[in-house]
N, C-alpha and C positions, 0 to 999 in steps of 0.2 A: 240301549235296550235293557241295561241293568235295572232301570227304574220302571220298566213296563210291568203291567199287572201279572202277566204270565211268568216272567222271570222271578219277580218278587215272591209270588205264591210258590213257585218251584223250590225256592230257597227257604220256604217256611216263614216268610216275612209277612207282616200285616198288609192287607189290601182292602180298599174300600168296598169291593165286591169280588166274588170269585171270578177269575177269568174263564173264558169259554173257547175251546176249539173242539172239533170232533174228528175222530178217525174216519177216513174216506170222505172228508168234507168236500173234496174236489172229485166228483165221481158221477156215476151213471144216473143218479137221481136228478141231475141237472140237464136241461135241454141244451144249455150252452156247452156242456162237456161233449154231448153227442154231435154238436155242430163241428167240433174239432175232430172227434174220434172217427166220424164218417169219412174224413179226408185222409187219415193216416193210420198205419198199424200201431198197436200199442207200443211196441219197441221203438218205432220211429218217434212217437211222442216222447218217450223217455230219453231218447238219445239226441234229440234236437233241442239245444238249450232254449231257443226262443219259444218253441211249442211247450216244453216243460214249464217255462215261466208263465205262458198264457194260462195253462191249466191250474198251476199253483195259485194264480191271482184270482181265479173265479170266486172262491168263497170269501176272499178279502173284499172284493168289489160288490158281490151280490148278497152276502150274509152279514158282513161286518163283524167277523169273529176277531178274537184277541191274539191269535197266533196262526201264522201260515205254516203249512208243512209241505216240504219239497215234494213235487210230483215225480215219483220214480217207482221202483218195485224192489221188494226184498230179495229177488232172485238175480239181480244184476251181478252180485258177487259170485254166485255159482256159475254164471255165464262167463265172467272174466277169468275164472279159474280153468275154464275149458269145457264147460257144459254147452251143449248144442240146444239153445233155448228157443222156444216159440210159444206164442199164445194163440190158441184156437177158440173161436166163438163157441160157447156152449160146452167147452171142454176145460178151458183154463190153461195154465202153464204146462208145458211138456219139455222134458229133456230127452232128446233122441238117443243120447249115449249115457244111460244110467251108470252110476258108480256102484259096482257090485263086488269087485275083486281087488286084491292087493295091487295088481298092475293098474287098475283104474285109479286107485287112490294115488299111487306113485306118479301117475301122469298129470295130476292136477297141479297147476302152477300157483305160486303164492306171491310172486313179485308182479302184481297186476295193476298197480295204480294207474299206469299209462292207459290201460283199457277202460278205466272208469273216469277219465278226465272230463268227459262230457258232463258228468254230475257236478264237478267243481265249476265248470263253465256255466251250467244252469244256475247254480247258487249265486254266482256273481251277477247274472242278468236279473234274477229275482230280487236280489238286494237293491239293485238300482231302481227297480220298479216300486219296491216297498218304501224306499226313501226314508227309512227310520220310523215308519208308522207303527209297525208291530214286529215282534220277533219272528224269525224263520226257524222252524224245527227241521233238522236233518234226521235221517234214520238209517237203520240197517236191520236185516234179518238176523235173529240169533242163530248160533251154529247148529243147534239141534233141528230147528225148523228148516234151515237151508239144506242140511244133511238129508232130511226126510224127502224133500223134493228130488235131490240128486239120486238117492238110492231107489226111491219108488219110480222115478221117471216122470213124476207129475203129482197131482193131488191124490190123496188116499183116504179111504174111510176107516181103515183099520191099522195102517202103518205096519203091516205084517213083515215085509222085507226089512224095514228099518229096525224093528224090534228084534228080528232074528239076528241081525248083525250085532246089535247091542248085547244080546244074550249068548250067542254062539261064538262070536268073534269080537269080543270087546276090545282087544288090542287094535284091530283094524278100525273099529269105530272111533277109538280115541285118536288114532292117527288122522282120520278124516276130520274129526271135530277140531283137532289142534290146527290143522291147515286152514279150515274155515275161520277159526277164531283169529288167527294171525292176520288174514286178509281183512276181516271185519274191523279189527282195531285200527289197522292202517287206513282203511276206507273212512271210518268215522273221523279219524284225525285229519284226513284230507278235507273232509267236509268242514270241520272246524276251522282249518287254515283258510278255506275258501270263503268263510264268513257266516256259517250258521250260528244261531244264538242259543240253541239247545239241541240235544239229540235224544232220540228214542230208540230203544232196542226192542224189536218185535219178535217174541217167541210164540208165534201164532198157534203152534200145535203142542205146546207143553202139556196141555191137559190130557194128552194120550199116555203120559208117563206115570208110573207108580212113583211114590215119594222117593224111594232109594234111587231109582233110575233117573228121576229128575235131578236129584242131588249130584249124581255121578256124571251124567251125560249132558246136562244142560247148565245147571247152576254154576258149576266150577268154571266153565268156559265163559259165561257171562261175567263172573267175578274177575276173571283174567282180563277180559276185554276192558271192563270199567277201570281196572287198575292201570291200564296203559294209556288212558285217554288224557289229552291235554285239556283238562276241564276247568281251568281258572275262569270263573264267571260264566261257565257253560253248564247249565244243569243237565243231568243225565236222568232220563225217564226209563224205567223198566216195565215193559208190558208183557203179559202172557195170558192166554186163555187158561184159566185155572188159578189165577192169582188169588182168588178167595181162599184157596187151600195153601198155595205156595208163598203167599206174601211174607210171612216171617223169615223164610229162607231167602227170598228175593232181597230182603232188606240187608242180609248179611253180605251181599255183593257190593254194598255201599253206593247204591244209586241215590240221587236226591229225591226222586219221586217214584212211587210204585203205583202203576195204573191198575185199577181194580175192576174185575168183572161184576156183573149185576147179581151174583148169587149170594151176596153177603151184605150185612149192614155196614155202611161205609164208616160211620163213626166208631163202631165196635172194632173194626179192623185197624183203624188209625190208632186207637188207644193201645192196640197190641204191638204196634211198631215202635222202634226206638224214637226218642224225641229228635226232632229235626228232619225226619223223613216225611215229605208231603205225600198226599194221595191224590190221584186223578181218577175221575169216574163219576158215577158208575151207573148212570141211567140205562135201563134196558132199552136198546135201540128200537124194540118193537113198540114201545110207548109212542114213538113218532108216527105210527100208523093211526093212532087213536084220535078221538075228537079233541079239538083245541082245549076245551075245558079240562079234559083229562091230562093233557100234556102239561098245562099250567099247574094243575093240582099236584102232579107227581114231581115236577121240578121244585115247587114250593116245599113239598114234603121233604125232599132231599136237602134243600137249602136250610130249612128250619132245623133239621137234624144236625147240620154242620155249623150252625150259627156260633160265632165266637171262636171258631177253629182257624188258626193260621195254617197255611200249607194245604189248600184245597183248590184244585183245578177242576172245573166242570168238564166232563167228557161223557161219552157213552161207554158202556161195558165192552163194546166192540164197535165195528164200523157201521156206517149208515148203509142200509140195504138199498139196492138199485131202484126198487119200486116205491120207496117212501115218498109221499108228496113233497115237492120242493117247498110249498107254502107252509107245511108243518114244520120243516126244519128252520125256515126263516122265522116263523112265529116263536119257536123254542128259543132262538137266540135273542129275540126281542124280550121275551119274558125274563130270561136270565139277566139281561142288561138293565131291566127296569126293577129287578127285585130290590126291595129296601129292607134290610134286616132290622 
């Protein structure tokens, strides 16, 4: 896998073309995903290695992308620590026992890898099916994002309870974040031991934070996690919504790749990062709703802008939306693979 397009680009080495994978590439925009989803609950899909492998392989077989990403969820760590997690249609993830008090934080467990072994088992099944064709990306949720779900009890528009804990009870917040960070580092190392070829850390809600709060309550824990990873030949990708603002700070945590949202010129931000840090991104996923000529024009515009730059992985600024036409996603991948610089 060290010679694959994705791994070489992640380590800022020259590639004949930029590799492509997309966040949420195995998801609700695919009929084949629904064929599986209609038979099982979301957590059943995550926790049954053969089913997780089936879903992981969908974009490999149907889209021809350059990297597979493990089918799982960022909140499995919160569940393993003691969260009572469920996923409800139209509502999203819910924790029935939110973490709001010192006693709640004290009750969370950190030696939980045995509860996450199903992920390691899924990785082994997926790698057997991939048979060395393309790399497999593992992932975990960043501590702040997982914390926000635990404290809010689910998704939130304003993160009010989470921010109140950060501002009124920062010591409690740091205790909670430290516990999640410990579990996250162990979990990613377990994925590496099981056979993933790269890992991505998702800080999906970082854009809710002011700069100083991001630095204190998110960045320091991501840096701690990355410092603990067994990362020989395993590139580490750091993603957050808000990366167009936070990218220079994200780079200080020493990932190999910073994944960039669509609110910034990709070449400009790459030039502001230290040499040797690759960028991933950053097409606005809404472009994939557009006419095919627009999709092609926007991909070519991005590729022309990044021409001659080592360390560029094509991705979206965030995930594929559920109602984007499958044919448009497939067309985008074809355009990317045919691009001749």
